[in-house]
C-alpha positions in Angstrom: 7.5 0.9 11.2 4.3 -1.0 10.7 0.8 -0.1 11.7 -1.7 -2.7 13.0 0.3 -5.9 13.1 -1.9 -8.9 14.0 -1.9 -12.7 14.3 -4.2 -14.5 11.8 -5.5 -18.0 12.4 -6.5 -19.7 9.2 -10.1 -20.9 9.5 -9.6 -24.4 8.1 -6.0 -25.3 8.9 -5.8 -23.6 12.2 -2.3 -22.4 11.3 -1.4 -19.1 12.9 0.6 -16.5 11.0 1.8 -13.0 11.8 0.8 -10.2 9.5 3.0 -7.2 9.9 0.4 -4.8 8.7 0.8 -1.7 6.5 3.6 0.8 6.8 2.8 3.6 9.2 3.8 6.1 6.5 1.1 4.6 4.2 -1.4 4.8 6.9 -0.6 8.4 7.6 -0.9 9.2 3.8 -4.3 7.5 3.7 -5.4 9.6 6.7 -4.1 12.8 4.9 -6.2 11.9 1.9 -9.3 12.3 3.9 -8.6 16.1 3.9 -9.2 16.0 0.1 -12.6 14.2 0.2 -14.4 17.5 -0.3 -12.9 17.5 -3.8 -14.6 14.2 -4.7 -14.8 15.1 -8.4 -11.1 15.2 -9.2 -9.7 15.4 -12.7 -7.3 12.7 -13.8 -4.4 15.1 -13.8 -5.1 16.1 -10.2 -5.1 12.7 -8.6 -1.3 12.3 -8.7 -0.9 15.8 -7.2 -3.1 14.8 -4.3 -1.3 11.5 -3.8 2.1 13.3 -3.8 0.8 15.8 -1.3 -0.6 13.1 0.9 2.8 11.4 1.1 4.5 14.7 1.8 2.2 15.2 4.7 2.8 11.7 5.9 6.6 12.3 5.7 6.1 15.4 7.9 4.0 13.3 10.4 6.8 10.7 10.5 9.4 13.5 11.3 7.1 15.0 14.0 6.7 11.5 15.5 10.5 11.0 15.5 11.1 14.4 17.1 8.6 13.6 19.8 10.5 10.5 20.8 13.9 12.1 20.9 
């Protein structure tokens, strides 16, 4: 599922194209990362741990969303 699809009109050619937007899972992961902003001075070895955790949280949000629609 995509988040924020939109139509884009090229400023010089006038051609209109559809942008499907980012994956909803990626958007959820980005939102989850805001929880970690308090740790703004992360060590290099911690960054991948936070990224992994953000996607785990995003996966749980996707599951919760599916359960709501059942």
